[in-house]
C-alpha positions in Angstrom: -34.6 -42.7 -9.2 -31.0 -41.8 -8.3 -30.6 -41.7 -4.4 -27.7 -39.2 -4.4 -29.6 -36.9 -6.8 -32.6 -37.1 -4.7 -30.8 -36.3 -1.5 -28.9 -33.5 -3.1 -32.1 -32.1 -4.6 -33.8 -32.1 -1.2 -30.9 -30.2 0.4 -30.8 -27.7 -2.5 -34.5 -27.1 -2.7 -35.5 -26.9 1.0 -34.5 -23.2 1.6 -37.9 -21.8 0.6 -39.6 -24.3 2.9 -37.2 -23.7 5.7 -37.6 -19.9 5.4 -41.4 -20.2 5.7 -41.1 -22.5 8.7 -38.7 -20.1 10.4 -41.1 -17.3 9.8 -43.9 -19.4 11.3 -41.8 -20.1 14.4 -40.9 -16.5 14.8 -44.5 -15.4 14.5 -43.9 -13.6 11.3 -46.9 -13.0 9.1 -46.8 -15.2 6.0 -47.8 -13.9 2.6 -50.1 -16.6 1.2 -50.3 -15.5 -2.4 -47.5 -17.6 -3.8 -46.8 -18.0 -7.5 -47.6 -21.4 -9.0 -43.9 -22.1 -9.4 -43.3 -21.3 -5.7 -46.2 -23.6 -4.8 -44.7 -26.4 -6.9 -41.3 -26.0 -5.2 -43.0 -26.0 -1.8 -45.1 -29.1 -2.7 -42.0 -30.9 -4.0 -39.9 -30.0 -1.0 -42.6 -30.9 1.5 -42.9 -34.3 -0.2 -39.2 -34.7 0.0 -39.2 -34.1 3.8 -42.0 -36.7 4.1 -40.1 -39.1 2.0 -37.0 -38.8 4.3 -39.2 -39.3 7.3 -40.9 -42.4 5.8 -37.4 -43.8 4.9 -36.1 -43.4 8.5 -39.3 -44.9 9.9 -39.2 -47.8 7.5 -35.5 -48.5 8.2 -36.2 -48.6 12.0 -39.1 -51.0 11.5 -37.2 -53.2 9.2 -34.2 -53.2 11.4 -36.4 -54.4 14.3 -38.2 -57.1 12.3 -35.0 -58.4 10.8 -32.8 -58.2 13.9 -32.5 -62.0 14.0 -31.1 -62.1 10.5 -28.1 -60.1 11.7 -27.2 -62.9 14.0 -27.4 -65.5 11.2 -24.1 -67.3 10.6 -25.1 -68.2 7.0 -22.4 -67.8 4.2 -24.8 -66.3 1.8 -23.3 -63.6 -0.5 -24.0 -60.0 0.8 -21.7 -58.0 -1.4 -23.6 -54.9 -2.5 -26.6 -55.7 -0.4 -26.4 -52.5 1.7 -26.2 -50.3 -1.3 -29.2 -52.1 -3.0 -31.1 -52.0 0.3 -30.5 -48.3 0.7 -31.7 -47.6 -2.9 -34.8 -49.7 -2.5 -35.6 -48.2 0.9 -35.5 -44.7 -0.5 -37.4 -45.6 -3.6 -40.1 -47.1 -1.4 -40.2 -44.1 0.8 -40.3 -41.8 -2.2 -43.2 -43.8 -3.7 -45.1 -43.6 -0.4 -44.6 -39.8 -0.1 -45.5 -39.2 -3.7 -48.5 -41.6 -3.9 -51.7 -39.5 -3.4 -51.4 -37.5 -0.2 -48.7 -39.8 1.3 -49.0 -40.1 5.1 -50.1 -36.5 5.6 -46.8 -34.8 6.7 -46.4 -33.0 3.3 -50.0 -32.1 3.4 -49.7 -30.5 6.8 -46.5 -28.6 6.0 -48.0 -27.3 2.7 -51.3 -26.2 4.1 -49.6 -24.5 7.1 -47.4 -22.4 4.8 -49.8 -21.7 1.9 -53.2 -22.0 3.6 -54.3 -24.3 0.8 -54.7 -28.1 0.6 -52.0 -30.0 -1.1 -53.5 -31.9 -4.0 -52.7 -35.5 -4.7 -49.4 -35.9 -6.5 -51.0 -36.5 -9.8 -51.3 -32.7 -9.8 -47.6 -31.8 -9.5 -46.5 -28.8 -11.4 -43.3 -29.0 -13.4 -41.6 -26.2 -15.3 -40.0 -27.4 -18.5 -40.3 -25.6 -21.8 -39.5 -27.2 -25.2 -40.7 -24.5 -27.5 -41.9 -21.9 -25.1 -44.9 -23.7 -23.7 -45.6 -25.0 -20.5 -45.9 -25.1 -16.7 -47.1 -28.6 -16.8 -49.5 -29.9 -14.3 -50.6 -33.5 -14.5 -54.4 -33.9 -14.1 -57.0 -36.5 -14.7 -58.8 -35.0 -17.6 -62.4 -34.4 -18.4 -62.8 -32.7 -21.8 -65.5 -30.9 -23.6 -67.2 -31.9 -26.9 -66.4 -30.7 -30.5 -66.3 -26.9 -31.1 -67.1 -25.8 -34.6 -65.3 -22.9 -36.2 -65.8 -20.9 -39.4 -63.0 -20.8 -42.1 -60.3 -22.5 -40.2 -59.9 -26.2 -39.4 -62.7 -27.2 -36.9 -61.3 -28.0 -33.5 -61.8 -31.7 -32.6 -61.6 -32.1 -28.9 -61.9 -35.8 -29.1 -62.9 -36.3 -25.5 -65.5 -37.5 -23.2 -66.3 -35.0 -20.4 -69.0 -33.5 -18.3 -69.3 -29.8 -19.0 -71.5 -29.4 -16.0 -68.9 -30.5 -13.5 -67.5 -28.0 -10.9 -64.0 -26.7 -11.5 -61.5 -29.0 -9.8 -59.1 -26.1 -9.4 -61.5 -23.3 -8.8 -59.0 -21.2 -6.7 -56.5 -21.2 -9.4 -59.1 -20.1 -12.0 -60.3 -17.4 -9.7 -56.8 -16.1 -9.2 -56.0 -16.2 -12.9 -59.4 -14.4 -13.7 -58.4 -11.6 -11.5 -55.0 -11.3 -13.2 -56.3 -11.3 -16.7 -59.6 -9.5 -16.3 -58.0 -6.4 -17.8 -57.1 -8.3 -21.0 -60.7 -9.6 -21.6 -61.1 -7.5 -24.8 -57.8 -8.5 -26.1 -58.6 -12.2 -25.6 -62.0 -11.8 -27.3 -60.4 -10.0 -30.2 -57.8 -12.8 -30.5 -60.5 -15.5 -30.3 -62.5 -13.8 -33.1 -59.6 -13.1 -35.3 -58.1 -16.6 -35.0 -61.4 -18.4 -34.7 -60.6 -19.9 -31.3 -62.8 -20.6 -28.3 -62.2 -18.0 -25.5 -62.0 -20.9 -23.1 -59.1 -22.4 -25.0 -57.1 -19.2 -25.0 -57.7 -18.7 -21.3 -56.8 -22.3 -20.6 -53.4 -22.0 -22.4 -52.7 -18.8 -20.5 -53.6 -20.6 -17.2 -51.3 -23.5 -18.0 -48.5 -21.4 -19.3 -48.2 -18.5 -16.8 -51.2 -18.6 -14.4 -52.0 -15.2 -15.7 -48.7 -13.5 -14.9 -47.9 -11.2 -17.8 -44.3 -10.9 -16.7 -43.6 -14.6 -16.3 -40.3 -15.9 -17.6 -39.2 -19.5 -17.7 -35.6 -20.7 -17.2 -35.6 -21.6 -20.9 -36.4 -18.1 -21.9 -40.2 -18.3 -22.6 -42.0 -15.1 -21.8 -45.4 -13.6 -21.0 -48.9 -14.8 -20.7 -48.7 -17.5 -23.3 -44.9 -18.1 -22.8 -43.4 -17.4 -26.2 -39.8 -18.2 -27.0 -37.9 -15.3 -28.7 -37.6 -17.2 -31.9 -41.3 -18.2 -32.1 -42.2 -14.6 -31.1 -40.2 -13.2 -33.9 -41.8 -15.4 -36.5 -45.2 -14.3 -35.2 -44.3 -10.6 -35.5 -44.1 -10.2 -31.7 -41.5 -7.5 -30.8 -42.2 -7.6 -27.0 -43.4 -10.8 -25.5 -44.0 -9.1 -22.1 -46.7 -6.8 -23.7 -50.0 -8.6 -22.9 -51.6 -7.6 -26.2 -48.7 -8.7 -28.4 -48.3 -12.0 -26.4 -52.0 -12.9 -26.5 -52.4 -12.1 -30.2 -49.1 -13.9 -31.0 -49.8 -16.9 -28.9 -53.3 -17.2 -30.3 -52.0 -17.0 -33.8 -49.5 -19.7 -33.1 -52.2 -21.9 -31.6 -54.3 -21.4 -34.7 -51.3 -22.3 -36.9 -50.9 -25.5 -35.0 -54.6 -26.4 -35.2 -54.5 -25.8 -39.0 -51.3 -27.8 -39.3 -52.9 -30.8 -37.6 -56.4 -30.5 -39.2 -58.1 -29.2 -36.0 -56.9 -32.0 -33.7 -56.6 -30.2 -30.4 -54.5 -32.9 -28.8 -51.8 -32.7 -31.5 -52.0 -28.9 -31.6 -51.4 -28.7 -27.9 -48.6 -31.2 -28.2 -47.0 -29.0 -31.0 -47.5 -25.9 -28.8 -45.6 -27.6 -26.0 -43.0 -29.8 -27.7 -42.9 -28.2 -31.2 -44.5 -29.4 -34.4 -41.3 -31.1 -35.4 -41.5 -33.5 -32.5 -45.2 -34.2 -33.3 -44.3 -35.0 -36.9 -41.3 -37.1 -35.8 -43.3 -39.3 -33.6 -46.4 -39.3 -35.8 -48.5 -38.1 -32.8 -48.1 -37.0 -29.3 -44.4 -37.2 -28.4 -43.5 -39.7 -25.6 -42.6 -36.9 -23.2 -44.4 -36.9 -19.8 -44.3 -33.1 -19.7 -46.1 -32.8 -23.0 -48.6 -35.5 -22.2 -49.3 -33.9 -18.9 -49.6 -30.5 -20.5 -52.3 -31.7 -22.9 -54.4 -33.1 -20.0 -53.9 -29.9 -18.0 -55.0 -27.5 -20.8 -58.1 -29.7 -21.6 -59.0 -29.6 -17.9 -58.6 -25.9 -17.8 -61.0 -25.6 -20.8 -63.7 -27.3 -18.7 -62.9 -25.2 -15.7 -63.1 -21.9 -17.6 -66.4 -23.0 -19.4 -67.9 -23.9 -15.9 -66.5 -20.7 -14.3 -67.9 -18.4 -16.9 -71.2 -20.4 -17.1 
């Protein structure tokens, strides 16, 4: 971790959090239906504030404990010690703030602003598209069993999971369900045409856009299944913000990836996120945290959708 980059990032990214706090202090009614990207930014900034607090507290404690060392007349070399100490102190504070729920400050800020609990940091959302895929959210995964298809390559889920478990992120699934309920017939048509489980299509939509048909990433990915312009063109999609074109095109691309990797869902999702070239290059899932987290997230959403819809 680069300390300067960390501090610069905190200063740059705290405007959203500060605005919400000012609104709270002024008694302004807060709108609590934030987008997933806004929630990610709020969570990241809240943890940043907690990290700074932990760093200051740790420095004070260490200073008190090591006060006698300052009066030591030893001739030991101390060149660069302050810099190294500052780096390790911040790294330590950052680790504390980002480990689980930290010491609770970030949790308190996030819940006050959004009205929701801040999940442990292994659920952090990150926006980073390689081929028009993914708002990636790291999650401990529980995955369903094999799903058989007809003429296309069977989908091999390759996972051990409990399909009867309750959704871990039910609130998200409920919100996404409200947003895409009008596209149910389109999703069912795509599932039938491309021989895909409905839960898989909905899981990818959830991971990619949280059901926002007008979603656009900084990299240029668009729509419910976040298609890049080049990919969309190859799929015959002329308007990625049109829900029908996007769902049909994204589902077609997902089927292409499944067929390319012989029904291996893990590799197909890796290709959807990082591109099939990277999967072939690394002979498996690329060593990208975003891609690895994306795979876990989509598989988790499959379980959530199957449970949600019974």
